[in-house]
C-alpha positions in Angstrom: 31.0 -83.2 -10.8 29.5 -84.1 -7.9 32.8 -85.3 -6.5 34.0 -81.1 -6.7 31.2 -80.2 -4.3 31.9 -79.9 -0.9 30.3 -82.1 1.4 29.0 -80.9 4.7 30.6 -83.3 7.4 27.6 -85.7 9.2 27.4 -86.1 12.9 28.8 -89.6 13.7 26.2 -91.8 15.2 28.3 -92.9 18.1 27.8 -89.1 19.2 24.3 -89.1 18.9 23.9 -92.8 20.6 26.1 -91.6 23.3 23.8 -88.6 23.8 20.5 -90.5 24.3 22.1 -92.8 26.2 24.1 -90.9 28.7 20.6 -88.1 28.3 23.3 -85.6 28.6 25.3 -83.5 25.3 29.4 -84.0 25.1 31.4 -81.5 26.3 32.6 -79.1 23.7 36.4 -78.8 23.6 37.2 -74.8 24.5 39.6 -74.3 21.5 36.0 -74.7 19.2 33.9 -71.2 18.9 30.4 -71.2 19.7 27.3 -71.7 17.1 25.1 -68.8 16.8 22.1 -71.3 18.0 24.7 -71.9 20.8 24.9 -68.1 22.0 22.0 -66.7 24.7 23.3 -62.7 23.7 22.3 -63.4 20.0 19.0 -64.9 21.0 18.1 -62.0 23.3 19.3 -59.5 20.2 17.0 -61.3 17.8 14.0 -60.9 20.2 14.8 -57.2 20.9 14.8 -56.5 17.1 11.6 -58.3 16.9 10.0 -56.3 19.4 11.1 -52.8 18.3 9.9 -54.0 14.6 6.4 -54.3 16.0 6.1 -51.8 17.8 7.0 -49.1 15.2 4.7 -51.2 12.5 1.9 -50.4 15.3 2.8 -47.0 15.5 2.8 -46.2 11.8 -0.5 -48.1 11.7 -2.1 -46.0 14.2 -0.6 -42.5 13.7 0.5 -42.5 10.0 -2.6 -43.1 7.7 -0.8 -43.5 4.4 1.2 -46.4 5.9 -1.6 -48.2 6.4 -2.0 -49.3 2.7 1.1 -51.3 3.4 -0.9 -53.3 5.8 -4.0 -54.2 3.0 -4.0 -55.7 0.4 -7.0 -53.4 -1.1 -4.9 -50.5 -1.6 -7.5 -49.1 0.9 -7.5 -45.3 2.8 -8.9 -45.2 6.4 -12.3 -43.9 7.3 -13.6 -43.1 10.9 -12.6 -46.1 13.8 -10.2 -48.0 11.2 -13.0 -48.7 8.5 -12.0 -48.7 4.9 -13.7 -48.6 1.4 -11.8 -49.8 -1.6 -10.4 -47.2 -4.5 -11.5 -49.5 -6.6 -15.2 -49.6 -6.4 -15.4 -46.3 -4.5 -19.2 -45.1 -5.1 -20.1 -48.4 -3.9 -18.3 -48.7 -0.9 -18.4 -45.5 0.1 -22.4 -45.9 0.8 -22.5 -49.6 1.9 -19.7 -49.3 5.1 -20.7 -45.6 5.6 -24.6 -46.7 5.7 -24.6 -47.4 9.1 -23.6 -44.2 10.3 -25.9 -41.0 10.7 -24.9 -37.7 10.2 -24.5 -36.6 13.6 -21.8 -39.6 14.0 -20.1 -38.8 10.6 -20.0 -35.5 11.6 -18.1 -35.9 14.9 -15.6 -38.2 13.6 -14.7 -36.0 10.8 -14.1 -33.2 13.6 -12.0 -35.9 15.4 -9.8 -36.3 12.6 -9.1 -32.8 11.6 -7.3 -32.6 15.1 -4.9 -35.4 14.1 -3.3 -33.4 11.5 -3.2 -32.3 7.8 -2.9 -36.2 6.6 -6.2 -36.8 7.8 -8.6 -34.4 5.7 -9.1 -36.4 2.8 -10.5 -38.8 5.0 -12.7 -36.0 6.9 -14.3 -34.8 3.5 -15.1 -38.0 2.6 -17.1 -38.3 6.0 -18.3 -34.6 5.4 -19.2 -35.4 2.0 -21.1 -38.5 2.8 -23.1 -36.0 5.5 -24.4 -33.6 2.9 -25.4 -36.5 1.3 -27.7 -37.7 4.0 -29.0 -34.3 5.0 -29.1 -31.9 2.0 -30.3 -29.1 3.8 -27.8 -29.3 6.9 -25.8 -25.8 6.9 -23.3 -27.3 9.8 -22.0 -29.8 7.4 -21.4 -27.5 4.6 -19.7 -24.7 6.8 -17.4 -27.9 8.2 -16.4 -28.6 5.0 -15.3 -25.1 4.1 -13.3 -24.9 7.5 -11.8 -28.5 6.4 -11.0 -26.6 2.7 -9.5 -23.8 3.8 -6.9 -25.5 6.3 -6.4 -27.2 2.9 -5.7 -24.3 0.9 -8.6 -25.2 -1.4 -9.9 -21.4 -1.4 -12.1 -21.8 -4.5 -13.6 -24.7 -3.0 -14.2 -23.3 0.1 -16.0 -20.3 -0.9 -18.6 -22.4 -3.0 -19.1 -24.2 0.7 -19.5 -21.2 2.6 -21.7 -19.6 0.2 -23.9 -22.3 0.1 -24.2 -22.4 4.3 -25.4 -19.3 4.1 -27.8 -19.4 1.5 -29.3 -22.4 3.8 -29.4 -20.4 6.9 -29.3 -16.7 6.6 -29.7 -16.1 9.9 -26.7 -17.6 11.3 -24.5 -14.4 12.2 -21.2 -16.6 12.6 -21.7 -17.9 8.9 -21.9 -14.5 8.0 -19.1 -13.1 10.3 -16.7 -16.3 8.9 -17.8 -15.4 4.8 -17.0 -11.6 4.8 -13.9 -12.1 6.5 -12.7 -14.9 3.8 -13.9 -12.2 1.0 -11.5 -9.4 2.5 -8.5 -11.7 3.1 -9.1 -12.6 -0.8 -9.8 -8.4 -1.4 -13.2 -9.1 -2.4 -14.6 -6.3 -0.5 -18.1 -6.0 -2.7 -19.0 -9.0 -1.7 -17.9 -8.9 2.0 -20.2 -5.8 2.3 -23.4 -7.2 2.4 -22.6 -9.7 4.8 -21.2 -7.7 7.2 -24.2 -5.5 7.1 -26.1 -8.8 7.6 -23.9 -10.0 10.5 -25.0 -7.0 12.4 -29.0 -7.5 11.5 -28.7 -11.0 13.1 -26.5 -10.2 16.2 -28.5 -7.0 17.0 -32.1 -7.8 15.8 -31.8 -4.7 13.4 -34.3 -5.0 10.6 -32.0 -2.9 8.1 -28.7 -1.7 9.0 -28.0 1.0 6.3 -31.4 2.9 7.3 -30.0 2.6 10.5 -26.5 4.4 9.5 -28.7 7.2 8.1 -31.0 7.4 11.4 -27.7 7.1 13.7 -25.6 10.1 12.1 -28.6 12.4 12.7 -28.3 12.4 16.6 -25.6 13.3 19.3 -22.6 11.4 20.0 -24.5 10.3 23.5 -27.4 9.5 22.0 -25.6 6.4 20.2 -24.4 4.4 23.2 -27.4 1.9 22.9 -25.4 0.0 20.4 -23.2 -1.0 22.9 -26.3 -2.7 24.1 -27.2 -4.5 21.6 -23.7 -5.8 20.6 -20.1 -7.0 22.5 -18.1 -4.1 22.6 -15.2 -5.1 21.0 -17.2 -7.0 18.4 -18.7 -4.5 16.8 -15.5 -1.9 16.5 -14.3 -4.7 14.8 -17.2 -5.3 12.2 -17.8 -1.5 11.6 -14.0 -0.9 11.8 -14.2 -3.9 8.4 -17.0 -2.2 7.1 -15.8 1.3 6.4 -12.9 -0.8 4.4 -15.5 -2.3 2.1 -17.5 0.9 1.6 -14.3 2.7 1.1 -12.8 -0.4 -1.7 -16.2 -0.1 -3.6 -16.3 3.9 -3.1 -19.3 4.3 -1.2 -18.0 7.0 0.7 -21.9 7.9 2.6 -21.8 4.6 4.2 -18.1 4.9 5.4 -18.4 8.4 6.6 -21.5 7.2 8.6 -19.6 4.3 10.0 -16.7 6.5 11.1 -19.2 8.7 13.3 -20.6 5.9 15.2 -16.7 4.6 15.7 -15.9 8.3 16.7 -18.7 8.5 19.1 -18.7 5.0 20.7 -14.5 5.0 20.8 -13.6 9.1 21.8 -10.1 7.4 22.7 -9.1 5.8 19.8 -6.4 8.6 18.7 -5.3 6.6 15.3 -9.4 6.4 14.4 -9.5 10.2 15.0 -6.6 10.7 12.6 -7.9 8.2 10.0 -11.4 10.2 10.2 -9.8 13.3 9.6 -7.9 12.3 6.6 -11.1 10.8 5.5 -13.3 13.9 5.7 -10.8 16.3 4.4 -10.7 14.0 1.5 -14.8 14.1 0.4 -14.8 17.7 1.2 -15.9 18.0 4.7 -13.2 19.8 6.5 -14.9 21.0 9.3 -15.7 17.6 10.6 -11.8 17.3 9.7 -10.6 20.0 11.4 -12.5 18.6 14.6 -11.3 15.1 14.2 -7.9 16.3 13.8 -8.1 18.4 17.0 -9.0 15.4 18.9 -6.3 13.6 17.8 -3.9 16.3 18.7 -5.4 16.5 22.4 -4.6 13.0 22.6 -1.3 13.2 21.4 -0.7 16.2 24.0 -1.6 13.9 26.7 0.3 11.1 25.7 3.1 13.2 25.8 2.5 14.1 29.4 3.0 17.8 28.2 -0.1 18.7 30.8 -4.1 17.9 31.8 -6.8 17.5 29.6 -8.1 21.3 29.8 -4.4 22.4 29.1 -4.6 20.3 26.2 -7.8 21.9 24.9 -6.4 25.4 25.4 -3.3 24.4 23.5 -4.7 22.9 20.7 -7.7 25.4 20.6 -5.6 28.0 20.2 -3.5 26.7 17.1 -6.9 24.6 15.5 -6.4 27.1 12.4 -3.2 26.7 12.1 -3.4 23.0 12.2 -6.5 23.0 9.9 -4.6 25.3 6.9 -0.8 23.7 7.5 -2.2 20.2 5.9 -4.2 22.2 2.7 -1.8 20.7 0.0 -2.2 17.1 2.4 -6.1 17.4 2.2 -6.1 18.0 -1.8 -3.9 14.9 -2.6 -7.1 13.0 -0.2 -9.8 14.8 -2.4 -7.9 13.2 -5.6 -7.6 9.6 -3.8 -11.2 9.7 -2.8 -12.0 11.2 -6.8 -9.7 8.7 -8.3 -11.3 5.7 -6.4 -15.1 6.9 -6.7 -15.5 10.1 -9.0 -19.2 9.8 -8.9 -19.5 9.2 -5.1 -16.4 11.5 -3.8 -18.0 14.4 -6.6 -21.5 14.3 -5.1 -20.7 14.4 -1.2 -18.3 17.6 -2.4 -21.4 19.1 -4.2 -23.4 18.5 -1.3 -21.0 20.0 1.1 -19.5 23.1 -0.5 -22.6 23.3 -3.3 -20.1 23.3 -6.2 -20.3 25.5 -9.5 -21.2 23.2 -12.4 -17.9 23.6 -14.1 -15.8 22.1 -11.0 -18.4 19.3 -10.4 -17.8 18.2 -14.0 -14.5 18.7 -13.7 -14.2 16.4 -10.8 -15.1 13.3 -13.1 -12.8 13.8 -15.7 -9.7 11.6 -17.0 -7.6 14.2 -16.0 -8.0 15.7 -12.3 -5.9 19.0 -12.2 -4.7 20.7 -9.2 -6.6 23.9 -10.1 -9.7 22.7 -9.8 -8.9 20.8 -6.6 -7.6 23.9 -5.0 -11.1 25.7 -6.0 -13.2 22.9 -4.5 -11.3 23.0 -1.6 -11.2 26.6 -1.0 -15.0 27.0 -1.9 -15.6 23.7 1.2 -13.6 25.9 3.5 -15.6 29.5 2.4 -19.1 27.8 3.0 -18.4 25.7 5.6 -17.5 28.9 7.3 -15.0 27.7 9.9 -13.1 30.7 10.5 -15.1 32.8 13.1 -16.1 29.9 14.9 -12.9 28.6 15.6 -11.9 32.1 16.6 -14.6 32.5 19.1 -13.5 29.1 20.7 -10.1 30.9 21.2 -8.0 29.7 17.8 -5.6 32.4 17.3 -4.9 34.4 14.0 -1.4 35.5 14.7 -0.1 31.6 15.6 2.9 30.3 13.6 4.8 27.4 12.6 8.6 27.0 13.1 8.7 28.3 9.6 6.7 31.4 10.6 3.4 30.4 8.5 0.7 31.7 9.8 -2.9 30.3 8.8 -3.1 33.5 6.7 -0.2 32.4 4.9 -0.8 29.1 4.4 -4.0 29.8 3.1 -2.6 31.9 0.2 -1.4 28.9 -1.5 -5.4 28.3 -2.8 -5.8 30.6 -5.7 -9.1 32.7 -4.2 -9.6 35.2 -2.1 -12.8 33.9 0.1 -11.4 32.1 2.9 -8.6 34.9 2.9 -11.2 37.4 3.5 -12.6 35.5 6.4 -9.5 35.3 7.9 -8.7 38.8 7.6 -12.5 40.0 8.6 -11.4 38.0 12.0 -8.4 39.9 12.2 -5.7 38.0 10.1 -2.3 40.2 9.2 -2.5 40.2 5.1 0.9 41.4 5.5 2.2 38.9 7.7 6.0 37.1 6.5 7.1 33.7 7.3 10.9 33.1 8.7 12.2 33.6 5.1 10.6 37.0 5.0 8.1 35.8 2.3 4.7 37.7 2.6 1.4 35.9 0.8 2.0 37.6 -2.9 5.2 35.6 -2.3 3.7 32.3 -1.5 0.5 33.1 -4.4 3.9 33.3 -6.9 5.4 29.9 -6.2 2.0 28.4 -6.3 0.8 29.6 -9.7 -2.1 31.5 -7.6 -2.4 34.4 -10.1 -6.1 34.9 -9.0 -4.9 35.8 -5.9 -2.3 37.9 -7.0 -4.8 39.8 -9.0 -7.0 40.5 -5.9 -3.7 41.3 -4.3 -2.9 44.2 -6.7 -6.6 45.7 -5.4 -5.9 46.2 -1.8 -3.7 47.6 0.4 -0.8 45.1 -0.1 2.9 46.3 -0.4 4.1 45.0 -3.8 7.8 46.3 -3.3 8.7 44.1 0.1 11.4 41.7 -0.6 12.1 38.5 1.2 14.9 37.6 3.4 17.1 37.4 0.6 15.6 40.7 -0.3 13.7 38.9 -3.6 10.5 40.5 -4.5 7.7 38.2 -5.6 8.0 39.4 -9.2 11.8 38.3 -8.7 10.2 34.8 -7.9 8.1 35.0 -11.3 11.0 36.2 -13.1 13.5 33.3 -11.8 10.6 30.9 -12.3 10.2 31.7 -15.8 6.7 30.3 -15.9 5.4 32.2 -13.6 6.5 36.0 -14.7 3.8 36.2 -18.2 0.9 35.7 -15.8 2.0 37.3 -12.7 2.8 40.4 -14.2 -0.5 40.2 -16.5 -2.5 39.8 -13.6 -0.9 43.2 -12.1 -1.6 44.8 -15.8 1.9 45.1 -16.2 4.8 44.1 -19.0 7.7 41.5 -18.4 10.3 43.7 -17.4 13.4 44.2 -19.4 16.0 41.2 -18.4 13.4 39.4 -16.4 13.5 35.9 -17.9 16.9 34.2 -18.1 17.7 31.0 -19.9 18.1 28.1 -17.5 21.7 27.2 -16.6 22.7 23.7 -18.4 25.7 21.4 -18.0 25.8 18.9 -20.3 25.8 15.0 -18.5 28.9 12.9 -19.6 29.5 9.3 -21.0 28.7 7.3 -17.9 28.6 3.4 -17.9 25.4 1.4 -18.3 26.5 -1.3 -15.5 25.1 -4.1 -17.6 21.6 -2.2 -17.9 19.9 -2.3 -21.2 19.3 0.8 -23.3 15.6 1.4 -25.0 14.2 -0.1 -28.0 15.2 1.4 -31.4 11.9 3.2 -32.0 12.1 5.6 -29.2 11.4 9.0 -30.8 13.9 11.2 -31.2 12.4 13.7 -28.9 13.0 11.3 -25.7 16.5 11.3 -27.0 17.1 14.9 -26.5 19.3 16.4 -24.3 17.6 19.6 -23.8 16.1 20.8 -20.3 13.7 23.5 -19.5 15.2 23.6 -15.5 18.4 24.4 -14.7 21.0 22.0 -15.0 23.9 22.1 -12.4 27.3 20.3 -11.8 27.3 21.0 -8.3 25.6 23.1 -5.5 26.2 24.0 -1.7 23.5 23.2 0.6 23.5 27.1 1.5 23.0 28.1 -2.5 20.3 25.2 -2.6 17.9 26.3 0.0 18.3 30.0 -1.2 17.8 29.0 -4.8 15.7 26.4 -5.3 14.2 25.0 -2.0 13.2 28.5 -0.3 11.4 29.9 -3.6 10.4 26.1 -4.5 12.3 26.2 -8.1 13.1 22.6 -10.2 16.6 21.4 -10.6 18.6 18.8 -11.7 22.2 18.1 -10.3 24.5 16.2 -12.3 26.9 12.8 -11.1 25.9 13.6 -7.8 27.3 10.3 -7.0 30.7 10.4 -8.6 32.3 9.6 -5.1 29.9 6.6 -4.5 32.2 3.9 -6.0 30.9 0.9 -3.4 26.8 2.1 -4.1 27.2 2.3 -7.9 29.2 -1.3 -8.2 26.3 -2.8 -5.9 23.4 -1.7 -8.4 25.2 -2.9 -11.5 23.0 -5.3 -13.3 24.9 -8.5 -12.6 25.6 -7.8 -9.0 22.0 -6.4 -8.1 20.3 -9.7 -9.1 23.4 -11.4 -6.8 22.7 -9.4 -4.2 19.3 -8.5 -3.8 17.5 -11.3 -6.4 15.3 -12.4 -3.2 13.8 -9.7 -2.5 10.4 -9.4 -3.0 8.5 -6.9 -4.4 5.3 -5.7 -6.1 5.2 -5.4 -10.0 2.2 -3.1 -11.4 1.6 -1.3 -14.4 2.1 2.5 -12.4 -1.7 3.6 -13.4 -3.8 6.2 -11.2 -6.8 5.0 -12.4 -6.5 1.7 -10.3 -3.4 2.0 -8.3 -5.0 3.8 -6.0 -7.8 1.9 -5.3 -7.1 -1.5 -6.1 -4.5 -4.3 -5.5 -6.2 -6.1 -8.6 -3.1 -4.7 -11.1 -0.4 -6.0 -8.9 2.0 -9.1 -9.1 4.4 -10.1 -6.2 7.7 -11.0 -7.6 11.0 -11.5 -6.4 13.6 -9.1 -8.0 16.0 -11.5 -10.2 12.0 -12.6 -11.8 11.1 -9.3 -12.8 15.0 -8.8 -14.1 14.3 -11.8 -16.3 10.9 -10.1 -17.2 13.0 -6.8 -18.6 15.0 -8.4 -20.2 12.2 -10.2 -22.2 10.6 -7.2 -22.9 13.3 -5.5 -24.0 13.7 -8.2 -26.8 10.3 -8.5 -27.4 10.2 -4.4 -28.0 13.3 -4.1 -30.0 11.8 -4.5 -33.1 8.8 -3.2 -32.7 7.2 0.6 -33.9 6.5 3.3 -30.8 2.6 2.7 -31.3 3.0 -1.2 -31.0 5.0 -1.3 -27.6 2.5 -2.9 -24.6 2.8 -0.3 -21.7 5.2 -2.2 -19.6 5.1 -3.1 -15.5 7.6 -1.6 -12.9 8.1 -1.6 -9.8 7.6 1.6 -7.8 7.5 0.6 -3.7 8.0 2.2 -0.3 10.9 0.7 1.3 11.8 0.9 4.7 15.0 3.1 6.5 16.7 -0.7 7.5 15.9 -1.9 3.9 19.1 -4.0 2.6 18.6 -2.1 -0.5 19.9 1.3 1.3 23.1 -0.3 3.1 25.3 1.3 1.2 23.2 5.0 0.2 23.9 7.9 2.1 21.3 10.9 1.5 23.3 13.8 -0.7 24.3 16.8 1.7 22.3 19.3 -0.1 19.2 17.1 1.6 20.0 17.6 5.3 17.5 17.9 7.3 19.8 19.4 10.1 20.3 21.9 7.6 17.7 22.6 5.3 14.9 21.5 8.3 13.1 19.3 6.2 11.4 16.3 7.5 11.6 13.2 5.4 9.2 10.4 4.5 9.7 6.6 3.4 12.1 5.9 0.8 10.4 5.0 -2.5 12.9 2.2 -4.3 12.3 1.8 -8.5 13.2 -0.3 -11.1 11.7 -0.9 -14.7 12.6 -1.5 -18.5 12.6 1.4 -21.1 8.8 3.0 -21.7 7.6 2.2 -18.0 7.8 5.2 -16.0 4.9 6.7 -14.0 1.9 9.2 -15.3 1.7 12.5 -14.7 0.7 13.1 -11.1 1.5 16.0 -7.8 2.8 15.5 -4.5 4.7 17.5 -1.3 8.6 18.0 -2.3 10.5 15.2 -3.9 14.0 14.1 -4.2 14.9 11.7 -7.0 18.4 9.7 -7.4 18.7 8.0 -10.6 21.6 5.1 -10.0 21.6 3.5 -13.8 19.5 4.6 -16.8 18.5 6.9 -18.4 14.7 8.8 -18.2 12.9 11.5 -19.7 11.0 14.2 -17.2 7.7 16.0 -17.7 7.4 18.5 -15.0 4.6 21.1 -14.7 4.4 23.9 -12.6 1.5 23.9 -9.6 -0.9 25.5 -12.2 -0.5 22.9 -14.9 -0.2 20.1 -12.8 -2.5 17.4 -13.0 -3.4 13.6 -12.3 -3.6 11.2 -15.3 -5.2 7.8 -15.2 -3.7 6.7 -18.5 -0.5 4.2 -18.2 3.0 6.9 -18.8 3.3 5.2 -22.3 -0.2 5.8 -23.3 -0.3 9.4 -22.0 3.1 10.4 -23.9 1.4 8.6 -27.1 -1.7 10.6 -27.1 -1.0 13.8 -25.1 2.6 14.7 -26.2 3.9 12.5 -29.2 1.0 13.5 -31.6 0.0 16.5 -30.1 0.9 20.0 -31.2 -0.4 21.9 -28.5 1.7 23.4 -25.6 1.0 21.3 -22.8 2.8 23.7 -20.7 5.6 21.1 -19.6 9.3 21.6 -19.0 11.2 18.7 -20.1 14.3 17.6 -19.4 16.7 14.3 -19.4 18.2 12.6 -16.2 21.0 10.7 -16.5 22.8 7.9 -14.3 24.0 9.5 -11.3 21.8 12.7 -11.4 19.6 14.1 -8.4 16.2 15.8 -9.3 14.5 18.0 -6.6 10.4 18.6 -7.5 9.0 21.1 -5.6 5.6 21.2 -3.3 2.7 20.4 -6.3 4.5 20.5 -9.2 3.4 17.8 -11.6 5.7 15.1 -12.7 6.0 12.4 -15.2 8.3 10.1 -15.6 9.3 7.6 -19.0 12.0 5.4 -19.0 14.3 5.8 -22.1 16.9 2.6 -20.9 16.2 0.1 -18.3 16.4 2.4 -14.8 16.8 1.9 -11.2 17.0 4.2 -8.4 15.3 6.0 -5.1 13.2 8.8 -4.2 11.4 10.5 -1.3 9.1 13.0 -0.3 9.6 15.6 1.9 7.4 18.2 4.4 8.8 21.7 4.4 7.4 25.4 4.9 3.8 25.1 4.2 3.6 21.0 4.5 5.4 21.0 8.4 3.7 21.5 11.4 4.6 21.0 14.9 2.6 21.5 18.3 
């Protein structure tokens, strides 16, 4: 067996002997290749590789803590200055190895580790924990622990350490500020507010900040400048700004008002501040201050546009002050609704103090349903009680001035269903018979907005009731065309409805359309939701001119069938499968649209990518398909503002009848919506709007202005409680919107939407007429 193994040839003894004898190696033959031991280049390469490996090992050891375990036999983790403790006997080794360090040294080493990067955070926490054990009353250690935990994204743990630091040292202003900013980042406004107040107390030596707020509210603007000596100016503004957010989010409107007053006094050149304070003031029923702050905003805007000097700005804005005030009547109403939805008790109490409300209206502000008629009465009473007209006129306000649509302050006030504020304008010299650019009088406007108490009041004056508008329509003609207004309008005049007044709405049935892959609704959808009936005009087509004359100018709703019939590329993009492929990665806020919380909190929103939400919609369809209508749980939907350059709008083009150039309208943000069957939007109202349903089917509930309201329920709950199981006439006009249909909803009309199938589309609010102002 051994004979089969090739043996290495042995060097001859003669060669060895001769090498020792001659002291020289024998010369190699030229034809014989060199062995590795004989090649100097190989030695150099090997040496170079070895050096590189050693340097790499040192680099890893010094700069990558996890790699140090490679050089240790006890699977240890690095501590300061290279010392280690064993994970096997952690508690014992931890105490032994750190006993030689005092807390200051541990803190210093921990801070050094944090600067090295994320891989050292755990080790830094170990050192800080040891320091916290040595000095349990050291607030700085706890604050440093929180800082490291925040860097690691461990927010709940960080909050505990921050709260402990504040508890140990409540006088440390920086802790208060840091903790309040953390709370605000986490939308914990109720917790943030007290710490912001404590920060100002600690920083400025104030004993009681809320008490100081009350005192500052009572003094002149120039007497508040002492605050700038107590605080850093920029710091004070930032903190008070944050406090306003906290006060508003928690419904403490009185403190928010007092805080706004401080900022407005100390920062008179902050244009955006004056606009926000104006909106807030109108929202809590103080239109006098709202109007003053709005004037300040417009003066700064005038100067910003370089239209003249400060003196000229005061003159121009002063002349138009009443027009500024009344042009925002409907936006003031929306601001009041938002405040009441956020905190009905706080908002209604301030409104009552400022306006001395009648008991019936005061109680109605706390109801689950906020009716437009009630909010109008409250605003009108606030305007009348605060006596704005005479002081403004004395300061140069013009009564005959109008906006680009010919609306004077009096015409804009005609949307309010009362004559008190109107009487102030007339007593100051306003023309009760003024007309806007469409030839409409106060009576036309009162009829469109359902202000029938005002119609009755005008009937007792020398008002010309037979006057027609630019299209020869009298107020009575408008009432007949609107149908819903006819009975109350003629009753207010003591007349019967004229023969031939009421005409049935035009109606064009929808044609079968493709579903685009979107799912039908559950089997339990009631028959009344599937009805094709419609209480408003339904047309197949309309020109921009007829839309202006017959609908937009008189604020009459209309539904136009299949307005997207030639938009094949758009329809293809929004088929269910294509939408998921093309836009599935877009992120939206999914929420249950519920006006009890949607205007007041982020708590009911969930951020989802669109594709995940569509999967959720499919699951909802499967779950609900076999349930009774009473058993179905109200679901979320997406109903969100999107920018004009959103990818979703790349194939969308505004229908011609809504052209801003042809209709003189000012468009606001686009809204994108998508939701499963039986989701939707509860009753609400706002300015003019259009709505295009790309795919799906929805049942609409439209309420004229004198019936419009905000509901705090989910639309499905509202439908089950107030429509499905009710025998009362709720005063709504029902209609079904199908794929490709466009709906126009006039200013301050109420609307509720309940999806019958999975539905997706766009909507947009816009300003026209009363809601439009340009200076």
